[in-house]
Every structure is written in structure tokens, then in C-alpha cells.
LOSE-527926 format. One record per residue: chain; x, y, z of N, C-alpha, C in turn. Coordinates in nm, 4 decimals. Each point is the difference from the previous one (the first is absolute). Layout:
N
- A,X,Y,Z,X,Y,Z,X,Y,Z
...
//
This chain:
67
- A,17.8085,20.8886,14.7861,-0.0303,-0.1203,-0.0801,-0.0714,0.0499,-0.1284
- A,0.0429,-0.0449,-0.1087,-0.0533,0.0368,-0.1232,-0.1360,-0.0714,-0.0248
- A,-0.0935,0.0797,-0.0728,-0.1349,-0.0455,-0.0316,0.0289,-0.0856,-0.1236
- A,-0.0418,-0.1105,-0.0154,0.0130,-0.0849,-0.1209,-0.1283,-0.0362,-0.0576
- A,-0.0390,0.0316,-0.1184,-0.1255,-0.0292,-0.0541,0.0150,-0.0895,-0.1231
- A,-0.0539,-0.1052,-0.0096,0.0000,-0.1060,-0.1162,-0.0916,0.0407,-0.1046
- A,-0.0817,0.0974,0.0186,-0.0995,0.0231,-0.0896,-0.0945,-0.1192,-0.0585
- A,-0.0297,-0.0876,0.0979,-0.1025,-0.1040,-0.0355,-0.1413,0.0504,0.0235
- A,-0.0655,-0.0488,-0.1304,-0.1435,0.0421,0.0232,-0.0655,-0.1327,-0.0244
- A,-0.1084,-0.0155,0.0967,-0.0621,-0.1429,0.0208,-0.0949,-0.0031,-0.1182
- A,-0.0351,0.1187,-0.0890,-0.0879,-0.0167,-0.1088,0.0751,-0.0502,-0.1217
- A,0.1353,0.0035,-0.0059,0.0688,-0.0378,-0.1062,-0.0227,-0.1417,-0.0515
- A,0.0198,-0.1015,0.0784,-0.0325,-0.1307,-0.0349,-0.1315,-0.0178,-0.0733
- A,-0.1094,0.0569,0.0459,-0.1376,-0.0079,-0.0349,-0.0158,0.0617,-0.1308
- A,0.0798,0.0985,-0.0534,-0.0234,0.0695,-0.1234,0.0176,-0.0857,-0.1044
- A,0.1002,-0.0949,-0.0065,0.0356,-0.0926,-0.0964,-0.1370,-0.1026,0.0050
- A,-0.0341,-0.0402,0.1024,-0.1202,-0.0966,0.0268,-0.1175,0.0613,-0.0787
- A,-0.0271,0.1146,0.0275,-0.1217,0.0653,-0.0568,0.0026,0.0162,-0.1460
- A,0.1091,0.0455,-0.0503,0.0418,0.0166,-0.1376,-0.0148,-0.1414,-0.0892
- A,0.0426,-0.1201,0.0871,-0.0126,-0.1174,-0.0741,-0.1486,-0.0435,-0.0044
- A,-0.0525,0.0228,0.1105,-0.1547,-0.0371,0.0100,-0.0783,0.0771,-0.1031
- A,0.0394,0.1280,-0.0108,-0.0745,0.0917,-0.1079,0.0199,-0.0638,-0.1377
- A,0.1323,-0.0501,-0.0290,0.0268,-0.0551,-0.1447,-0.0714,-0.1345,-0.0062
- A,-0.0253,-0.0787,0.1048,-0.0811,-0.1304,-0.0068,-0.1282,0.0398,-0.0255
- A,-0.0653,0.0915,0.0627,-0.1473,0.0504,-0.0259,-0.0094,0.0417,-0.1504
- A,0.0939,0.0849,-0.0374,-0.0030,0.0566,-0.1384,0.0046,-0.1210,-0.1002
- A,0.0828,-0.0953,0.0263,0.0076,-0.1216,-0.0957,-0.1258,-0.0752,-0.0011
- A,-0.0759,-0.0142,0.1099,-0.1103,-0.0955,0.0223,-0.1244,0.0992,-0.0811
- A,0.0100,0.1232,0.0149,-0.1073,0.0727,-0.0590,0.0093,-0.0104,-0.1573
- A,0.1297,0.0012,-0.0484,0.0268,-0.0012,-0.1331,-0.0354,-0.1301,-0.0575
- A,0.0201,-0.1068,0.0690,-0.0421,-0.1460,-0.0489,-0.1460,-0.0044,0.0005
- A,-0.0570,0.0361,0.1031,-0.1530,-0.0029,-0.0119,-0.0366,0.0740,-0.1238
- A,0.0258,0.1251,-0.0071,-0.0436,0.0870,-0.1275,0.0153,-0.0739,-0.1292
- A,0.1354,-0.0546,-0.0194,0.0323,-0.0609,-0.1268,-0.0898,-0.1250,-0.0192
- A,-0.0258,-0.0863,0.1094,-0.0706,-0.0977,-0.0176,-0.1550,0.0223,-0.0222
- A,-0.0546,0.1020,0.0578,-0.1160,0.0604,-0.0547,-0.0046,0.0263,-0.1362
- A,0.0895,0.0792,-0.0523,0.0139,0.0427,-0.1426,0.0071,-0.1317,-0.0820
- A,0.0781,-0.0826,0.0273,0.0077,-0.1352,-0.0555,-0.1064,-0.0669,-0.0330
- A,-0.1085,-0.0099,0.1134,-0.1147,-0.0626,-0.0013,-0.0984,0.0510,-0.1134
- A,0.0316,0.1106,-0.0238,-0.1046,0.0813,-0.1033,0.0606,-0.0315,-0.1454
- A,0.1171,-0.0624,-0.0012,0.0582,-0.0066,-0.1452,-0.0949,-0.0903,-0.0882
- A,-0.0229,0.0364,-0.1245,-0.0858,-0.0935,-0.0975,0.0939,-0.0907,-0.0676
- A,-0.0558,-0.1095,-0.0640,0.0763,-0.1135,-0.0548,0.0948,0.0571,-0.1144
- A,-0.0329,0.1076,-0.0619,0.0667,0.0560,-0.1034,0.1432,0.0668,0.0388
- A,-0.0229,0.0749,0.1069,0.1359,0.0621,0.0741,0.0732,-0.1051,0.0563
- A,-0.0622,-0.1076,0.0650,0.0706,-0.0965,0.0545,0.0916,-0.0796,-0.0984
- A,-0.0479,-0.0173,-0.1243,0.0430,-0.0566,-0.1011,0.1290,0.0783,-0.0483
- A,-0.0156,0.1283,-0.0058,0.1056,0.1032,-0.0337,0.1068,-0.0119,0.1027
- A,-0.0283,-0.0221,0.1235,0.1009,0.0013,0.1093,0.0628,-0.1269,-0.0093
- A,-0.0552,-0.1045,-0.0584,0.0581,-0.1420,-0.0055,-0.0308,-0.0761,0.1390
- A,-0.1087,0.0227,0.0573,-0.0316,-0.0620,0.1096,-0.1392,-0.0679,-0.0095
- A,-0.0288,-0.1178,0.0531,-0.1262,-0.0625,-0.0164,-0.0882,0.0345,0.1143
- A,-0.1254,-0.0298,-0.0330,-0.1007,0.0441,0.1159,0.0265,-0.0880,0.1163
- A,0.0462,-0.1191,-0.0083,0.0376,-0.0668,0.1290,0.1042,0.0699,0.0781
- A,0.1091,0.0454,-0.0678,0.1048,0.0748,0.0748,-0.0492,0.1456,0.0759
- A,-0.1021,0.0444,-0.0960,-0.0604,0.1227,0.0746,-0.0693,-0.0450,0.1264
- A,-0.0912,-0.0963,-0.0179,-0.0707,-0.0387,0.1369,0.0863,-0.0459,0.0909
- A,0.0968,-0.0660,-0.0104,0.1251,-0.0240,0.0902,0.0496,0.1057,0.0630
- A,0.0227,0.1121,-0.0701,0.0576,0.1024,0.0520,-0.0904,0.0965,0.0867
- A,-0.1244,0.0079,-0.0564,-0.0927,0.0867,0.0505,-0.0315,-0.0606,0.1494
- A,-0.0345,-0.1396,0.0178,-0.0341,-0.0650,0.1073,0.1190,-0.0010,0.1076
- A,0.1128,0.0436,-0.0191,0.0991,0.0119,0.0811,-0.0295,0.1057,0.1062
- A,0.0393,-0.0121,0.1370,-0.0320,0.0888,0.0918,0.1198,0.1127,-0.0225
- A,-0.0390,0.1276,0.0414,0.0898,0.1096,-0.0283,0.1366,-0.0029,0.0600
- A,0.0230,-0.0886,0.1028,0.1276,-0.0057,0.0670,0.0785,-0.0927,-0.0685
- A,-0.0378,-0.0758,-0.1021,0.0843,-0.0889,-0.0724,0.0373,0.0497,-0.1138
- A,0.1375,0.0023,-0.0191,0.0556,0.0520,-0.1357,-0.0121,-0.0808,-0.1287
//
């Protein structure tokens, strides 16, 4: 009788899950960093960017998991 191997690795399905989770964490860290930097923007730079102080506060007060 022939020995048939399907080459199935139980780790393969998790590899994609871990990669996706890593990308989500990276996105959350980037958002948190960008919002901290936005909180430091003065009114002159905000005017140059075309955003109001109200818009800045709205964005800065969002949790990191919200896009």
C-alpha cells in the first residue's frame, strides 16, 4: 500500500491570522501616534492644513481603533 501524504500543516491557517492581527496592531499604533501628533498642531499649522480646531479635537478624541 502506498504512503500518501497531504502535506497539511496545522500552523498554516494560523499564519494568516497572526499576520492580519499584526497588521491591525500596526494600524492602531499608527493612528494613536498620528493623533498624538495632531494634538500638538498649533492654530497656524491647522489653518495651513485647512482644518479647524473643532475638527482636530474631534479626531484627537477618537479611540485608536476607530478609523
